[in-house]
N, C-alpha and C positions, 0 to 999 in steps of 0.2 A: 218200302222200296217199290218201284214200279216195274216189276219184271213180268213181261207178258210171256205166255206159254203157248207153244205149239204142240200138237199131238203127233200121232203117227201119220205117215204120208197119206194114208187113205182117209184120214179125217181132216186134212188141211183144206183150207179154202184159199181163194185168191185174194181175199180181203187182207189188208195189212195188219189188222188187229188180231189179238190172240183168240183162241177158241175158248169159249166159256163152258163151264160144266152145266149139264142138265141131266134129266133122267129119261130114259127111253120108255117105250110102251110096256116093256116087261119089268120095269122097276129098276133096271140097272143104269148106272151112269152112262150118259152119252156126251158127245162133244159138239153140241149145236151152238153156233155163234149167236151171241146176244149183243146187239149194239148198245143196249142200256148199260152194260158193264163197262164199255169204253167211255160212255158218258160219265159214269161214276168215277172212273179213273181220271177223267178230265177235272172233275170237281176236286179230287184229291191233289192233283199236281198244282192246280191253281191256288188252292189253299196254301201249299208249301211255298210257291213262288211269291205270293202276296205277303206271307209272313216274313220270309227272308228279305223281301224288298222294303221292309220297315213300314209298311202301310198299317194304319191303326185299325183297319176294317176287321181284320181277323187276328187279334193278339195271340191266339192259340192255334194258328193255322198249321202248326207242326203236326196236328192230328191227321193231316193228309197221309203221313207215312203209315199210321195205324190202319187207315182205310186200305192202303196198298197191301199191307201184310194180310189182311183178311181176304182180299181178292186173290192173292197169291196162294193162300192155303186152300181156297175154294177151287181154283183152277188146277193146281198140281194134284190135289186129291182126286178130282174128277178124272184126270188123265190116267193116273196110276190105277185107280179102281177099274176104269174101263179096260185098260190093257190087261189087268189081271183076269177080268171076266172073259176077255177074248182069248186068253192064253198067249198073248203077244208081248207081255212085259219082260223087259230085261234091264238090269241095272246099267249095263254098258250103253244100251240104247237111250235110256232116260238121261244119263249124264252127258252123252254125246250131243243130244239136242239142246240141253241146257247150256253147255259150254259155248256152242256155236251161236246160240241165241243171245247170250249176254257178254261174252268176253271180247269179241271184236270191238265193240263200242267202248268197253272199259280200257282196252289196250290203247285205243285212239286217245282216250282221256288222259291216260298216264303219260303218253308221249307229248301231248299238247301242254299239259301242266308242267312237265319236266322242262320243256323249252322256255315257257314263260318264267318259271322260277329261276332257271339258270341265268336269265337276263336280268331279273329284278330283285331276287331275294338275297339278303345279306347272309354272310357265311353261317352263323348259328341257325338262322331260320331255314337256310337251304338244307343243312344237315337234317334238321327235324322234318323237313318236307320229304327228303329221301327216305327217312325212316318210315314215314307214313305211306310212301309208295311201296316200300318193301312189305309192310304189313297188309296193305290193300291187295297186293298180288298173292299174299299167303292166305287171303280171305279171313283175316282176324283183325281187321282195322278197328272193329268195335272195341276189342279189348285194349288196343293201343290207345285209342282216344279216351277211354275211360280213365287211363292213367296220365295221359299227356295234357288233359284239360281239367279245369276246375268244375266243369259241367257243360251242358249243352246250352248254346246261345249265350255264352259268356264272352267277355272281351278277349280273353286269351285264345279263344277258338275262332275268332272272326276272320283271321287271315290264313287259315289252314285250308288250302284248296281241295283237299280230299276228305274233309271232315264228313261230308255226306255219304261217303262210302261205308260208314258204319252200318247202314241199313243193307247195303249189298252183302256185307259179311254175314249179317243175320240171315239174309235170304239163302246164302250158300250153306250156312250151318243147318238151316231148315231142310235143304235139299239132301244133306248128308243123313239127316235123321228120318225124314218122312218115308222114303221108299222102303227102307229096311223095316220101319215100324209098321207100315201098312201090310207089307209082305208077311211079317211075323204074325200079325193079328189075323190076316186072311188065312194063314196056313194052320195056326195052332189054336185060335179062339173059335168056339162054337158060334154059329150064326145067331143063335138065340140070345147070346150075351155080347155080341160084337158092339152094338150101339151103346149098351150100358157101359162097356169097357172104355169106349172112346169118350163118352160123357164124363166118366169118372176121372180119366186122365186130364181132360180139359178143365174140370173143376179144380183138380189138384194144381194144375198150372196156374190158374187164376189165384188160388190161395198163395202159391209161392210168389207170384208177382206182387200181391198186396203186402206180403212179409218183406220183400226186398224194397218196396216203396218206403216202408217205415225204417228199415234197418240201414239202407244205403241210399238215402234220398238224393245225394249229390252224384252218385255213380250209376244207379240202376237204369238210367235212360238207355245206356249202351248194352246192357246185359242181354244175352240170348235167353237166359233163364227167366228174365222179366218180360220177354217179348213172345215167347213161344205160344202162350195162350191165345194171342191174337191170330196167329196162323191156324191154330187148332180150332178156333171158333169158325174160321172159314171152312175147315174140314167138316165140322159139324153141319154146316149149311148144306153140304153135299150128302153126307151120310144119313141125315135125318129127313132128307127129301123123300116124298112118297108119291106114287102115281095117283093114288086116290084122294090126296089132299089138295084142295084148291079153293081159295076164298073167292067169293063173287067179286065182280069188278069194283063195286062201291066199297066193300070192306077192305079189299086189298089196297085200294087207293088211299083210304083213310090211314091204314097202318103204315103205308110207305111214306105218306106226307108227314106223319108223325116221326118216322125214322129220319127223313131228311132234315126236318126241323130240329131234331135232337142233335144231329151232326153239326148243323150251323150254329145252334145254341152253344155247344161246347167250343166251337171255333172262336166264338166271340167272348168267351170267358177270359178273365185276367187272373194271373197268379196261380195257375194250375200246373206250372212246369216243375216245381219242386216235388220230387218223389214220383214224377211221371215215368212210366205208366202206372196209374192207380185206378181209382173208381171212374174217373172221367174216361179213361181209355177203355175200360170195360163197356161203358155205355156206348161209346162210339163204335166199338167192334160189334156189339150186338145189333146196333142200328144198321150197320153195313151188312151184316149177315141177313137181316130181314130183307133188305133190298136185293140180295142175291138169291134168296130162298125160292125154290121153284114152287109155283102155286100162289106166291104172294108178289115177289118183286117183278116177275115176268107177266103178271096178270093185272097190273095196276096202270092207271093213266100216267103215273110218274115214269114208267118204263118208256113211254112215248116221249116224255119231256127229256129224259136222259139220252134218248136216241136222236136228239136234235143234232143235225149234221155238223154244225160247228163244234159242238161238244165232242162228238165222235172223232172228229179230226184231231182235236187237242188230245183226246185219249189215246189215239193212235200214235201220237208223237210223245206221249208222256214219259216213256223211259229216257229218250234222248233229252227232253226238256229238263228232266230231273238231273241227269248226269252233268249237263253243261251249265245250269243256272248258277250253281254255287261257286265254281271256280271263278266265274266272272265277278261275282261279288267279293270273293276273298282277295283277288288281286287288286280290285278297286280299293278295298279297305286297306290293304297293305301299302298302297301308294298314297294313302291319306286323302282319298277322294270321298267326301261326304255325299250321301245320297240326297242331293237336291232334287227337286221335281224334274229337272232336265236329265240328270244322271239316272234317276229312277226310270224314266222313260227309255233312256238308252239301254239300261239293264234288261228291261222287258223285251225290247226290240231285238237286242243282241241274242238273248236267250232263244227266242223263236227262230231267228235266222240260223244260228249255229245248230240248234236242235233239229231243225228241218234238214239242214245239210248233213248232219250226222245220221239222221234216219235214212235219207236217200242213199248216201255214199257208203255207209258202213252197216248200220243196223239192218236195213231191209235187204241189202246186198248179200250179207253172209248168213242170214237167219235160216235158210234152208240148205246150207252147205252140209254135205255128208262125207266125212272122211272117217276112216277106221278109228275106233276109240283110242287106241294106243297113240297114234299120231296126233290126234286132237289134243289129248292130255299133254303130250310133250310140247307141241307148238304153242298152245294157248294158255297153258297153266304152268308147266314146269319151267320152260325157258324164261318167261317173263319174271317168275319168282326168283330164279337163280340170278338172272341178270341184274335185277333191281337190288337184290341182297348184296351182290358184289359192288354195285355202284354206291350203295349206302356205306359199306365198309370202307371204300376208297374215299368217300366224302368225309367220313369221320377222321380217317388217317391224315387227310390233307386240310382239315379244319374248314371244309366248305369252299376251298379254293378262293381265298380272299383276293388274289391277284386278278380275278375276273373284273374287279372294279378299279384296277390300276395300282401301281406301286405305293402311292401315297396312302391310299386307304389300307393296303396290305400292312403297312407299318403301323398304322393306328390300330388295326384289328389285333395285331400281335401284342401291342401294348395293353389293350383291354383284356385279351385272353390271358396274358401272363399274370394279371392281378387276381384272377379267380381262384379262391381257395378250393382245392379239389374236394374237401369234405363238407363244405358249407351246406349245400343243398340236402345232403344226407342227414343233417342235424335239424331239419325242419320237419315237424310232424312226429317227433320222438319225445319221450319223457322218462326214459329209464336211466339216463346218465351213464350207460354202460359202454358206449362206443368211444374208444380212445381217440378216434378221429375227430371227435367233437371237443377236443381240448387244444387250445392254441395259446400263443403268447410266449412267455419265458419258459424255459425248460426246468421243470421242478418235479419232484417225486409225486406230489399230489396237487391238484388245482387249489388255488387259494382265492379264486374269484368265480362267481357264477353269473352267467348272462342268460336271462330268460325273457319270454314275452311272445308276441305274435310274429308274423313274418317280417315285420319291421325291425325286430331285434336281430333276426337273422341277416338282414341287409347291413346291419352295423358291425358285422364281423370284422371288417377291415378297420373301421373307426376304433373299435374297442381294442383290437390287436395293436394298433399304433400306440395307444395309451398304455396297454398292458406291458408291452416289451420295454417301453421307456421306464415303467415303474416296477419291472421285474416281477410281474404277476403272471400266473398260469390260469387260464380261464376255461371253465367248462360251459359250453353253449348248448342250450336246449330251447326249442321254440315250437309253437303250435299255430297253424294258420288261422287268421281271423279270430284269435282267441284272447279274451280279456283275462289275463293271468292274475286274477285276484281271488283270494279264498272266500268261500261262503256264498258266492253268487253264481248265477247262471245267465247265459244269454238266451233270450226267447226269440223264436221266429228269426233265426240268425243263420247265416252261412248255409242256406238251402234247407235248413231244418224247419220247415213250415209248420206253424202251430205246435211247436215242440221245443224242448230245451236242447241246447248244444251240449249234450252230455259228454262227448269226447273231450271237449275243451275243459269242462269242469273236472273230469277225471285226471287229465294231464296236469292241470293246475294243482290239484291235491298232491300229486307225486312231486311236483316241483318244490312245494313247501315242505314236503317230507324230506327231500334232499337238503334243503336249507337248514332244517331243524337238526338233522343228523350229522351235518358236517360243520367244520369250523372255518367258514370262509372269512376272508378279510373284507371282501366286498360282495354284495349281491346287487347286480345291475338289471334293471327292468327296462326293456325297450318296447314301446307300444306306439301305434298310431292313436294316441290318446283321444283325439277329437272324435274318432269314429264311434266311441263308446258313450258319447254324451247324448244318447237317444233314450227312448222309453223301454229299451230291451233288457235292462239289467233287473233281474228278479232273484228271489231267494227260493221260490218254488213255482210249480207250473200254474197254480191258480192265483198267484199274486196279482193284485190290481196294478195297472200300469199307467204311468204318467211321467212326463219329463221330470217333474219335481221329485217324485218318489224314486225314480231311477237314479237321479243325481245324489239323493240321500243315501241310497244303497251303495252307490259307487264310493262315496266318501267313507262309509263304514268299512267297506271291503278293503280300501287302500290302507286305512288305519290299522286294520287287522293284519294286513300284509307287513306293514312297517313294524308292528309289534313283534311278529314272528322273527323278522330279520334282526331287529335290534336285540331281542332276547337271545338269539343265536350267537351274538357277539360280533356280527358283521355290520359294516357301514352300508346303508341303503343308498343306491344311486338310481336316479330316474333319467333315462335318455328321452328327450323330447323328439318330436318329429321334425324332419326336414320339411321344406315347403312342398305341399302337395303338387304332384306333377301337373303343370299347366296343360290344358287340352291341346293336342296336336303338336306338342313341342318336339318330340322325337321324329315325327313325320317331317316336320320343318327341317330338322337337322340332317336327316338321312336322305331327303329327296334328291339332293344333288349327287349323293353317292349312287343311289339307284339309277340315276340318269347319267351316270359316268362323269360326274363332276367330282370335286374334292371337298370333304367336310371342312367348313370354315373358310373356303377359298373364295366364296362369292359374297356379295353384299347381303343377299337374302339369308345365307347361312349365318353370317355375323350378326344379323338382326335377331336370330334365334338363340344367341348365346346368353341372353339375359331375359328376364321377364319382370314386369312391374310388380311391386309389393307394397301393400299399404302400411306395413309395419305393425298392424294391430294383431293382437292375440285373441283367442277365443275367451270371452270374459268369464264363463263358468269355470273353465280349466285354470285360467290365471288366478282367479280368486281362491280356488281349491289349493293350488300349489303354494300360494302365499300363506294360507292357514297351516298347511302341512310343514312348511319350513319353519314356521314359528313353533309348532308343537313338537317337532322332531329336529332338534338342532344339528344332529349328525347327518341329516339327509342332504345329499349332493344332487343338484339338478344341472344336467349338461344339455345345452341347446345347440345342436349342430347348425341351426340357422344363423347363429352368430358368426360363423365363418362362410356360410353360403350366401348370406344376404348382407348388403351394405346400403345404407340410406334407403332409397326407394326402389332398389332393384335386387333380384336374386339371380345367382348364376345358374344357368342350365347347361353350361359346359365348364370343365376345369382342365386347364392345359390343352384346350382345343378339343377335348373329348367329351362325350355326353355324360351328364350327371345321372340320368335315369336309364335303367335297363329294360323296364317293362311298364306296366300300368301305373307305376309309382315308386317302385323300389330303386335304390341307388345302384349304379354300376359298382363293381368291387373296386375299380380304380378310384372312383370318386369317394367311396367310403374310406379307403386308406388315405387319400389325399386330404380329406376333411379332418381326419384324425391328426395327421401331421400338422396341418394348418392350425388346428385348435391348440396344439402344444406350443407352436410358434407364437400365437397371438395371446394366449391366456395362461400359459404354463400347464402342466399336467395335474389336474385336480386329484387323480388317484395317487400320484407321487407325493403330492403336498400333504396327504393325510398320514403318510408313513412315519 
């Protein structure tokens, strides 16, 4: 995050940029402005803007945030240590300056995005936005987004206007920890072991980050515990500075050129996001610390390069640029506007115009405001948090106020909402079979059917319930996301587990088949997006050789093992095939008229989005495998929902005038139920026919 820091009044300058840390002649931290730090800030924000803008130049430009964290650790540590040495430090004074420095621009952001989403975001999305506003105001949005998204830079995160505030939350959590930590160390740790203590804590934080990178590769991006080492490396750049250490100009330049080259090298790498921050983040942070370190960074020719006036200007605007760039992209994405060269240009121009306006009208205007800490806390922190929490509660109570889009859409929204099974989402990502909410269909003492698979089995809740009620079946549903639920195999390099096995999927699958073996189900139903697993990712151990042919062979063996377990248990195996994969842009096509205050299906454009062309062909490897399995296992039932979704050369993307898809590919619950009913009407109930 790009949070610039100002010190005590007597240390402030008229320059719009923050004061950077240095060391005075007596070896104590001082607050002398360094233009090269603003230049480094400019590089960081440009990396982020370019990355989010979709340009291929820096596929890992998100490392700009890591640079900001190191700078923040460097500056805040300098300020606090200087204040402690001068005897002027107070917690109230520190937080008062931080709040007035950061919160006015954030409040402006919250108001502006609230207006935009009120106008454009559909009810469910609007409620989620209000929730993100609440958690942003509570400075824990990083924790919220770690749960609300499947990861950073994923499709489900692309339309969240406040996603980038995760770093603001990290920054505030750092502010809560740092002053107390330095104060305690300064007060109770001997000067002779002070540096060693700080270094030990930093190394421990690095080790923790590496552990989290391996243990939680899909979530650790947002964790404060995974990020604190970056800020602590910035602190070390201050604490280990010494007056008597100074490289000569040539040596310092060579070291700093290498540090800059390292940063740009990491920014150009591909495929480092999984498990980030990890080793690449450590390298980036150390390189940034070198550029900040007194006697190296300020004594090299690169400091003059970084002090180039256009870079310094961008660095001065960096906080506002960062705050406003992402909401622009999120709203564009939500409206289905692809980043063509023209719109990419518009994005950059709009970011700089709005960022500059925010800097002049808000950021720079309030940065030196001084009000008593109690009033500051109340006005800028407590009141926004309480107000937005109440607004979110009201939004949930009123389902996001669908009547914002007119009565016709309100009626359609009510129909879609009424079809959502309250317990469905809670049965995704579980495997213990203990939740009674995961049982649906006919009312019986114990379930006599079992539905398992990946998230696409979870989307078939309505489809299966339609068949189950008609056949007097009670169904236990369990599902694990992106998981091939076949015994004896693993998925390699899958679902953000880079260069590793998807162990959680394997463990969940084992528990599913334990449930099958220990119960006496009449049917065991497996729903998968089968085509997704026809890659080279299916292995039996970490060091297995990988190829498409070997993977297909392992898949065939695993499916046969699954069928053997099911048949041996006395159950009839049922495979649910996939619906048509969601056509690109189809929901944007359907909802655009709603967002622009039209009515879904009321215009020629919307009617044109109601179907999509279909070739009628099936994936040949899967088709061949299914034919073999049906021959080998006569009791196997194969149900294909495409048989009711698709007819001749077209597949429906609406049913009864309502969308078939609810997100990046899963069915709406209304469509899921309707397809089940339509299947019974057209083909009879295959589960009922077996009884």
